[in-house]
N, C-alpha and C positions, 0 to 999 in steps of 0.2 A: 504396526509393528506387526508381524505373523509370528507367534511364538510355537507354532506348531512343528514339532520335529518330523523330521524327514524319516523315512524306513533306514536310509543308510546312518542317519545320525544316532537312531533307536538301534542300530545294530552296534553302532561303536560303543555306546553306551553299556550294552549289554555284555558286550566283549570286556569292557574294563570291570564290571561287576564280578564276571567269572572270572578273570585274572586274579582281583583282589580275593576271593574266596578261596582260590585254590593256592595262593601263594602265602598270605598273611600267616603267621603261626596261631596256633589254637589258642594261646594266652595273648593274644594281640591286645584286646581291650584294656588288659590289665597292663600290659606292657607299655601301650601306647601314653600311659601316665606318666612315662619319663618325657619330660621336655622336647622339644625339636632340637633345642642347641645342648641337649645332654651328649656326653660320651657314648651313653647305650644306645639312644636311638640314631645318633650320628654313624655309629659303626654299622648298625643295621640297615640305616639309609643307604649306605654307600652297596651293599650286598642286593638291597630291593630296587635301587635305580638300575643298577646292572642286568636285574631280571628285566627291568620294565623296557630296557633299551634294547636288550637280545630280542624284544617283541614288537619293536620299532613302535613302543607307546610311551617313550619318554619325551622325545622332541619331535612330536608328528607334525607340529604347527610351523614347524622351522622351515626355510626354503629346501628343496631336494638338491641343489648344488653345495648345501653344506652339510648334507645327512638326513634332513628331515623329510617330511610326505609332502609337504606344501598344501596341509590342511588348513582350512579355514578358521578364523576365530571362533566359530561355533562350537569345532572340535577341541579347540583350548579351554573353552568355557567348560564343557562337558567332562573333560579331562580333568580338570581343576576341581569341579563339584565333587566327581566321584572321591577324589583324592583326599579331598576335606572331610564328607559325608566319614569316611574309612578314619579319620583323625591324621592325616596328613603324615603317610610312611617314609614319604620323600625327605621329611626332615626338612633343614635347611637348604636341600637341594632344588626345592620348589623356586627359590630365588633365581638360582641359575637360570632353568627353562623358560619363568616368566618373564625376566626382564635382563638380566646378566647377559645371556647369549643373545637374545635380538639386538640388545643395543651395541655388542659387539658385533654383531653382524652390519649394521646401519652405518656406525661411527668408527670400528677399528681398523688397522691398517691390515695388510696383509699378513705380515709377521705376528701381529697381535691375534688375529683369527686362528692363524695356525699354530701358535702355542697355547691360545686358552681353548678354544671351541673343542677340539677333539676329547680332553677330558670331561668337560660337559654333557657332551653328547653320549658318553660311554657310562656316565653317573659315578665318577671318580673324583668330582671335584667340590670343593666346598667355598664360599665367597662370605666375606662380610662387608658391609657398607661402611664406610669413615664419614658419616653426614652430622650427626648432631656434636655440640660442645657444651662446655661448662657456659651457661649462660646465653647460649643462642638456642637450644632445643631445636625446635622445626623451622625458627628461623634461618634457615641456610643462609640466606645473603650476609648475616651477621658474623659469619665463622671467621676465625683469626689464626687457624693452624698455617704457616707461611711455607711455602717452598720458593728458595730462591736459587735460581740456575746459574750454576758455576763452571762454566767449561761444558762438558759433556756428561754433568751430573746436576741434579736437585739436591739441594740441602734442605731438609724438612726439619721444622721443630712447632710442637704443639700437642694438642691434647683433642682427644674425642671421648665422648660419654655414652651409655646407653647402646653400646655395640653388640648386636645379638652374634654369635657365634666365632666371635673374636678368638676364643679359646682354642679353637679346633680348625679354623680356616686356614685354607692355603694361600688365597690371594685377598686383599683387600682393594676395595673400589673405593680411592681417596679421595675428598672433596679439600681442597687446600687453595689457598691467596697466592696470587702470583702478582699481583696489583693491587692499589689502595680503591679503585674503581668498585663500587657495593656489589653489583651482581656480575658485571664485566670482567671483576678481577679474578674470578675464580676458576679453576682449572682442575682436571683429574688426572691423578697418577694412578696406574695399575701396580700395586706394591705388594711381593710376596712377604707373607708373614715371618717368614724367619731372617728378613733382612736384618743387618746389625742396626741398633738404636732403637728398635720399637720395645716397648714394655706392655704387658696385658695383664690388668689386675681385674678378677672377677668381682661383681658387685653383688653382695649377699643380696637375696630375694626371699618374699615370704613363700613364693610358688616357683616352681618349674627346679631345673637342675642345669645350672650355667649358662642362664641363658643371655645375661647382659654382663657389658664389661667396660670399664674405662681402658683407654689406650693412649701411650704415651710417646711422642717422637721426638728424640735427643740427637740433632745433628745425625738424622739418619740420611744416608746418602744413596739416591736411587739413579739408574741413567736415564738420559733425556728421552731414550726410546720409551719410557714407562709413560710419558704424557699420550693420554688418550684424547683425541680429538685437537684441536687447537688451543691456545693458551687462551683463557678468557671464554671457552666456550661451552663451559659446564652447564651453565644455566639452561641453554637450549637443549642440551642432552639430557640432564635430569628431567626437564618437562617431559621430554619422549619418554625416559625411563619409568616415571612415577605411575603414569597413565598407566602402562603395562603392569606394573608392580600391584597397584590397586584394583585391576582388573581380574588379574591374576590369582586373588586370594578370594574365591566366592565364601565367607565365613559365613554367611546366610545358609548355605546348603549344612554345612554343621548345625549351625543353629535350630534349623527346622528339623534336622534328624533327632537332635537330641530333644527336642520339645515333644515330638511325636513319641520318642521312648520314655518321657517321663509320664506322659498322658496314658500310655500302656501300663505303666508300674502302678500308676494311682487307680487304674481300673479293675487291675489284680487283685489290688490291696483294698478294695472299695472305698477309696478316697476320690472318686469321682460324683460324688451327689452333690456337693455344694454349687451353687450356681454362682458363687463368688470365684471360686475356683475355675469352673467354666470360662467365666467371663474373661478372666486371666490369661487363660489360655488362649482365647481367642484373639485378645489383642496382641500376645505375642506372636500367634501365628500371621496376623494381618500383618505386622512389622517384618516378620520374614519376607512375605510375600511381595510387601511394597520396595523390600531391598533388593529383591531377586528382581522384580520389574524395572526397577532403575538401572540396575547391573544390566539388563538385556538390552534396554535401550541403547546405552554405549556401546554394548558389542554390535548391535545393529549398524552403528555409524560406521565402525572398524570394518564390518564386513561388505558394506558399501565402499569404502576405500575413503571416506570421510575425516579429516581430522577432529581428533577428541580433544576438548579444551577443558576450561574448569569444570564444567557439569560432571565429571568424572567424582570431584569431591561431593557434589550430592548424593551420588550413590554408595562412595565410601560411607558418607555419614550415616544415611540410611541402614547400612549393614550395622555400623556402630549401635545404633539405638536398638535393633533386632538383637543383638548379640548381650546387649545388657539385659533386656527384658526377659530373653529367654534364662539366662544366668540369675536374674531375681526371682524367676516364677520356679525353678529347680531348690533354691536356697529356701522359699519361704515354704513349699509344700513338700519336698524331699529332701530335707536337709543331712539326713543319714547318707546320702550321696556324697556327701564331702570327705565322709570317713571311710570310704571304699566299700559301700553297700552296693554302689552301682558304678562299675569302672567306666563305663562309655559316659554318663553324665559328670564324673569328676573328670574326666579329660577334656570334656567340653567346657566346663567352668574354668581348668586351667587356662585353655586355648582363648575363651572369652572375655577372661577378667583384664588380657592385655589389648583388646581388639579397640578401644580409644587411645591407643598411644603408638601401634606400630603402623608401618606407613605413613606417619604423620599423625600427629594428635589431632583430636575431634575438635578442639576450639580452633586451631589452624585451619581445618577444612570448614566450618563455620565464616572464619573470617574471608576465606577464598569465596565461598558461597554468596555472601552478603555483597563483596566489592566487585567478584568478576561474572557473577551469575547473575543476581539480582540487580545489580547496578546501584545499590543503595548508597546515599551522599555518608560522606565520612562526617563524625561528628567533631564540630571544630574544637580545637582545644583551647 
């Protein structure tokens, strides 16, 4: 693997840095403490993403015929890194450009693409994903929300939980069961969130604002044209989507930036004299670099046109470890950051504390690594 940036890639990164410096408000570091799913940041993200789109920086990695620039996965990575270092001002719309849009491009009908892609490319759309359920969590194959085809409509009943952005989203990417087959019985519906029969309830949280919800479907009727892909094709589609999702969230970049900021603060305060503190910082930095390297290995595969498999879970888990270590370093050495003394570090802590849950729980990633990457034998029951 060659991780040397080309001059064109360096120029692209600098262009992003300049755009962020010119566009983000002066109080952004404090404002960014509003969670990605908060009303305040969601409203700001629509303006910000519109500005990105006007500069051809919102979806540059999309195909040209869809409105992108056809840039390669490395440009997508650079874009995502700089957005996360800044505290992800795209809010929940990062999901649109990373995996909702590319999945629509690959699997959507022409009518679905015409309906949903333009609002995403213009920075006007907010999606949520109806995946986890009570008792199912990250085990998507056990989901029970059922969709029954009745003539030209599906009747949907069930419940989702831990659904980010559901309170403000326009559309849900909904996984539901259309037959009893475990994996082959799962299908996807694209559901407008104002459809009658949907009830959204916010789940109180110790951090963030409006980040997670439970969603109920009571005899909800959606047209059969809302089916995304074929019946029973969800497992294939989600496998494609989740690789894009996990690699499109380079949390290691924010973690490393937060660590560097914390070290700078400690040096300025005279707290950089302890060898133990320096060792802790070095450990956290090494985990950030390990996560970056693991992620770059996957990006290399994508750039070469190779299929990415379960090894993406290894990069994902490495990032979780880096996030946790940096968050622990800040709590142990700069606890005042959690009470607004250092807004950037508080913002990172809020983002980092959920790193082991978002995009698939860390424990599930370990199972995937053990079973599908390392091929470890299953313990007999």
